[in-house]
Structures are given as structure tokens and as C-alpha cells.
C-alpha positions in Angstrom: 71.9 136.4 48.6 73.5 139.3 50.5 71.1 141.9 51.8 71.5 145.4 50.5 73.1 147.8 53.0 70.6 150.3 54.2 71.6 153.9 53.4 71.9 156.4 56.1 69.1 159.0 56.2 68.5 162.3 58.0 66.3 160.3 60.4 69.3 158.2 61.5 71.3 161.4 62.1 68.5 163.0 64.2 68.1 159.9 66.3 71.9 159.5 66.9 72.2 163.2 67.8 69.0 163.2 69.9 67.6 166.2 68.0 64.6 166.9 65.8 64.7 166.4 62.0 64.2 170.2 61.7 67.4 170.8 63.7 69.4 168.5 61.5 68.1 170.2 58.4 69.0 173.6 59.7 72.5 172.6 60.5 72.9 171.1 57.0 71.6 174.3 55.5 73.9 176.4 57.7 71.0 178.4 58.9 71.4 181.0 61.7 70.1 180.7 65.3 71.2 177.1 66.0 73.1 176.7 69.2 76.7 175.8 68.8 76.4 172.7 71.0 73.5 171.5 68.7 75.6 172.1 65.6 78.5 170.1 67.1 76.2 167.2 68.0 74.7 167.0 64.5 78.0 167.3 62.7 79.5 164.6 64.9 76.6 162.2 64.1 77.0 163.0 60.4 80.7 162.2 60.5 80.1 159.0 62.5 77.3 157.7 60.3 78.9 158.8 57.0 75.7 160.7 56.1 75.6 162.5 52.8 72.9 165.3 52.7 70.4 165.0 49.9 68.6 167.8 48.2 65.3 166.5 49.7 66.8 166.8 53.2 68.1 170.3 52.5 64.7 171.4 51.3 63.1 170.5 54.7 64.7 173.4 56.3 63.0 176.0 54.2 61.9 177.0 50.7 65.2 176.7 49.0 65.6 173.9 46.3 69.5 174.0 46.2 69.2 173.9 42.4 70.5 176.4 39.9 69.2 176.3 36.4 71.3 177.3 33.4 69.6 178.3 30.2 71.7 177.8 27.0 70.7 178.4 23.4 69.0 175.2 22.1 69.6 175.5 18.3 73.3 176.2 18.3 74.0 173.8 21.2 72.2 170.9 19.6 73.8 171.7 16.2 77.2 171.4 17.7 76.4 168.1 19.4 74.8 166.6 16.3 77.7 167.6 14.1 80.1 166.2 16.7 82.0 169.5 16.6 81.7 169.9 20.4 80.4 172.7 22.5 83.4 173.9 24.5 81.4 177.0 25.6 78.9 174.7 27.4 81.7 172.5 28.7 83.5 175.5 30.3 80.2 176.9 31.7 79.5 173.6 33.4 83.1 173.3 34.7 82.9 176.6 36.5 79.2 176.3 37.5 79.1 172.7 38.6 82.3 172.8 40.7 81.1 176.0 42.5 77.6 174.6 43.1 79.1 171.4 44.6 81.3 173.5 46.9 78.1 175.1 48.4 75.9 171.9 48.4 74.0 173.0 45.3 73.4 171.2 41.9 73.3 172.7 38.5 70.8 171.6 35.8 71.1 172.8 32.1 68.0 173.5 30.0 68.2 174.2 26.3 65.8 177.0 25.2 65.2 178.6 21.8 65.0 182.3 22.6 63.0 182.9 19.4 60.4 180.2 20.2 56.7 181.1 20.5 56.6 178.6 23.3 59.4 180.0 25.4 57.2 181.2 28.2 55.5 177.9 28.5 58.7 176.0 28.4 60.3 178.2 31.0 57.3 178.1 33.3 57.3 174.3 33.0 61.0 174.1 34.0 60.5 176.5 36.9 57.4 174.6 38.2 59.2 171.3 38.0 62.6 172.3 39.4 61.8 175.3 41.6 65.3 176.6 41.1 66.8 179.0 43.6 68.5 180.8 40.7 68.9 180.9 37.0 72.0 181.6 34.8 71.2 183.2 31.4 73.7 182.8 28.6 73.7 184.7 25.3 71.3 185.3 23.6 68.9 184.8 26.5 70.8 187.3 28.7 69.0 190.2 27.1 65.6 188.6 26.4 63.0 190.8 28.1 60.4 188.1 28.2 62.7 185.7 30.1 63.9 188.5 32.4 60.4 189.7 33.2 59.2 186.2 33.9 62.1 185.6 36.4 61.5 188.9 38.1 57.8 188.1 38.4 58.6 184.8 40.1 61.2 186.5 42.3 64.0 184.2 41.2 67.5 185.3 41.5 69.3 185.3 38.2 72.6 186.2 36.5 73.0 187.5 32.9 76.2 186.3 31.3 77.4 188.5 28.4 75.3 191.5 29.5 76.2 195.1 30.5 72.8 196.7 30.4 71.5 198.0 33.7 68.4 196.2 35.1 67.4 193.3 37.2 69.7 190.4 37.8 73.5 190.2 38.0 75.2 191.3 34.8 78.5 189.7 34.0 80.7 190.3 31.1 84.0 189.0 29.6 84.5 192.5 28.2 84.2 191.5 24.5 84.9 195.0 23.3 88.3 195.1 25.1 89.0 191.5 23.8 88.4 192.6 20.2 90.7 195.6 20.8 93.4 193.4 22.1 93.3 191.2 19.0 93.3 194.2 16.7 96.1 196.0 18.6 98.2 192.9 18.4 97.8 192.7 14.6 98.3 196.5 14.1 101.5 196.2 16.3 102.8 193.6 13.9 102.4 196.2 11.0 99.1 195.1 9.5 97.2 198.0 7.9 94.2 196.1 6.5 92.7 194.0 9.3 89.4 192.3 8.4 86.8 191.3 11.0 84.2 188.5 10.8 81.3 189.4 13.2 78.9 187.0 14.8 75.1 187.1 14.5 73.2 190.3 15.5 71.0 188.5 18.0 74.0 188.1 20.2 74.7 191.5 21.7 78.3 190.7 22.2 78.7 190.6 18.4 78.2 194.4 18.3 80.6 194.9 21.2 83.3 193.1 19.4 82.7 195.2 16.2 83.0 198.3 18.4 86.3 197.1 19.9 87.7 196.4 16.4 86.6 199.8 15.1 88.0 201.6 18.1 91.4 200.0 17.8 91.5 200.6 14.1 90.6 204.2 14.5 93.2 204.6 17.3 95.9 203.2 14.9 94.8 205.5 12.1 93.5 202.5 10.0 90.4 202.4 7.8 87.7 199.8 8.1 86.0 200.2 4.7 85.3 196.9 3.1 86.9 195.0 5.9 83.7 193.8 7.9 81.9 190.6 7.1 79.1 188.9 9.0 78.6 185.2 10.0 76.4 183.3 12.3 79.1 181.3 14.3 78.8 178.4 11.9 81.6 176.9 9.7 79.6 177.5 6.6 79.1 181.2 7.3 82.8 181.6 8.1 83.6 180.2 4.6 81.3 182.8 3.0 82.7 185.6 5.2 86.2 184.6 4.3 85.4 184.6 0.6 83.9 188.1 0.9 87.0 189.5 2.5 89.7 187.6 0.6 88.2 187.7 -2.9 87.9 191.5 -3.0 90.1 193.8 -4.9 92.1 194.8 -1.8 92.1 191.8 0.6 93.2 192.1 4.2 96.5 190.9 5.4 94.9 189.8 8.7 91.5 188.6 9.8 89.9 188.3 13.2 87.0 185.8 13.4 84.4 186.0 16.2 84.5 182.3 17.0 86.6 179.2 16.3 84.3 177.7 13.8 84.5 180.7 11.6 88.2 181.0 12.1 88.7 177.3 11.1 86.6 178.0 8.0 88.8 181.0 7.1 92.0 178.9 7.6 90.6 176.2 5.2 89.4 178.8 2.6 92.8 180.4 2.7 94.4 177.1 2.1 92.2 176.4 -1.0 93.2 179.8 -2.3 96.9 179.0 -1.7 97.1 181.9 0.8 99.6 180.9 3.4 99.0 181.5 7.1 100.8 183.5 8.6 103.1 184.3 5.6 100.3 185.9 3.5 97.5 186.1 6.1 97.5 186.4 9.9 94.5 184.9 11.6 93.0 185.4 15.1 90.1 183.6 16.6 87.8 183.9 19.6 86.9 181.2 22.1 90.2 179.2 22.1 88.5 175.8 22.0 90.9 172.8 22.0 91.0 172.3 18.2 92.6 175.6 17.4 95.7 174.6 19.4 96.2 171.6 17.1 95.6 173.3 13.7 98.5 174.0 11.4 99.5 176.6 12.4 98.1 176.8 15.9 95.8 179.8 16.0 96.3 182.9 18.0 93.0 183.3 20.0 91.1 185.4 22.5 90.7 183.1 25.5 87.3 183.7 27.2 87.2 183.0 30.9 83.8 181.2 30.7 84.4 178.9 33.6 85.4 181.8 35.9 82.3 183.8 34.8 79.9 181.0 35.4 81.5 180.3 38.8 81.1 184.0 39.8 77.4 183.9 38.6 76.8 180.9 40.8 78.5 182.5 43.8 76.3 185.7 43.4 73.1 183.7 43.1 73.9 181.6 46.2 74.9 184.7 48.3 71.7 186.4 47.2 69.6 183.6 48.9 70.6 184.7 52.4 72.0 188.3 52.0 70.5 190.1 49.0 73.3 191.3 46.8 73.2 194.7 45.1 75.5 195.5 42.2 75.5 198.9 40.5 77.7 197.8 37.6 78.5 194.7 35.6 81.0 192.2 37.0 83.9 192.1 34.5 86.0 189.0 34.2 88.5 190.0 31.4 89.5 187.8 28.5 93.1 187.5 27.4 94.9 187.0 24.1 97.0 183.8 23.6 99.5 184.4 20.9 100.5 181.5 18.7 102.0 181.0 15.3 99.1 182.0 13.1 100.0 185.7 13.4 103.2 187.4 12.0 104.4 190.6 10.4 102.8 191.1 7.0 104.9 190.1 3.9 103.1 192.8 1.9 101.5 196.1 2.6 98.2 197.3 1.0 
């Protein structure tokens, strides 16, 4: 039976370079005050031996764990997985976060937390104790949870708040949801729509309010009324159906609807179909998120494309930079969304 090949460890590198374990670790961690000739010797040995630094080896050089913890909403994430509807938001967050972590020798771990749970403090403290992360990424609705924020501050852990514009500790990053809603509304108003409905997300997501504000501002700028044109959902398909019925079954239905996520937009599309309302001939439809499925509907949906991967990548970069040179930001980092126009929007066939 062939013997298993012994893996190269930090001890092999130290012996080959003729330096201490501590010196190898400091070179791996790119720490200051290491003589250039020592850096060159260690790097040459690493290349010669084919050594791949491990997190354990990196930790030897100091207190850093080289782990970044991302907290995502448990209930909605699991619901998406269980229903096999996918969670593109999580996928895009991992895409940006994991690739950026890897570039800097870090790892990203995702924990699902219910922001309304009575046990949230215990769950979070358990994760922090087990992982000892260098930083934490908070996604909505955790981004504005004072209990989570205070706990991270108390433990002196660097963190980023995605979907937040409030001043306070941590790095605030936003995709400018208010502007995104304005873009969608202006697009529809530019096509000639006068009654533009809006299906908002749940109130515990602060971005839901920003999107309503953007829609209201754009409607006001175009001289359009919003009375009877606002409905509320919770990002689920079922709530989108109810909201669509509220808007489309009224005495003066809208000729266009903006839905605050793809599930509610898909529900609106299906409800319109059942009512024999043609999209876009009778009803123009715009969605948020731009998950893959909306590109393959009939018709493909015009959608707000949120740069989730870019935002999570920026969050990781800020946290990593903060480990060695504390970063001070006086205002939120804005990574703007854009509108992808497809064939679900057109000029209205009728005017209200």
C-alpha cells in the first residue's frame, strides 16, 4: 500500500529557510519590521516546498483569526432554500465576499440569525467565541439591530452594515435604494404612465422605507398622485399576490407596477395573467433584485440590478484594512444600483 505523502507545514518552511516559526508567520501575515532578506528567504522556501499557509499558521503571528463572519436573515434564507426558490442575494454576497477574502488570505463564514429571536445575543456570543472573527458583515435587517451593533462594539470587532445609511459605529454601505426606486419610477413616467403602483417590502427592512421614499419623490417630481397606489408585502410570493390584487382589483388600477423584489414581481405577473391583463400591453412591470429567473419569464422583466457582490467585496476590503490601519468613514459608502430595461415595460395603451 502506498504511503500517504506528508504535507508541507510551517515547520518545514522554517527549517528550510533557517528562521524561526515566528518569522515565517510574520512573513505570511505581511507584518511590518521584517528584514527584506528574511522575507526573500521565507518566500523562496514557500515556493520551493509548495507550502500553502493555513489559518492556524497565520494565527501564530498575532491575534488575528483571518475569518470574516457574515450574518444573514435566518427565516427568509431558509424559507428560500426549503422552497427551492433560491437565494440569489446570498449567492451574490458570497461571490463578492469570498473572492475578496481569498485574495487577502481570509475566509468567510456565513451564520444565519433571526434578528427577532430572544436568543440572538446567546447565538451571536457563541459564534464569536467559537470563530473569533476579525470582522463581521451585517446584512438587512441585522444592519440596524442595536443589540447586535452594541455587542460587536463591546467586543471591539470591526464590522460593516450593508443596507445602512445611519451614522454610528461600523462601516455603512448602501446600494442607494431610494435612487434605485426613483430610476424605476422615472423610467415608467417617461413612457407616459400616470398611475404607477408600488409594492413595498416589510417594514423591518429599513430599505423598504427608502424605496417608498424614492417612488414618492419621483411621482411628485412628475406631478403624479400616489393615492391608492401603495401596497405592502413581505418579500414572499404569496404577499406579492395579495398586493397585486389590492392594486389591480381597485376601481382605478395602475398601468404600471414596481415590486420591491423578484418574488413579488413574479406573483404580480402571474396574477395579471389570471386576470387576463397583458404585460406590457395592459400593465408594465418592474422588479428589484434581477435574480436569474426574471430574465427567463415571458416577457423578461425590467429590473433594478443591485450590485450585491460589489458591496460585499467593499465591506470585506474595509474590514481587512481596518485590522492594520483603522479606517474612519464620515459617510456611507454608496455602490449604486442600475436599471436593466427589458420587454416588460412599454408605453401605456390607456390613460387613467
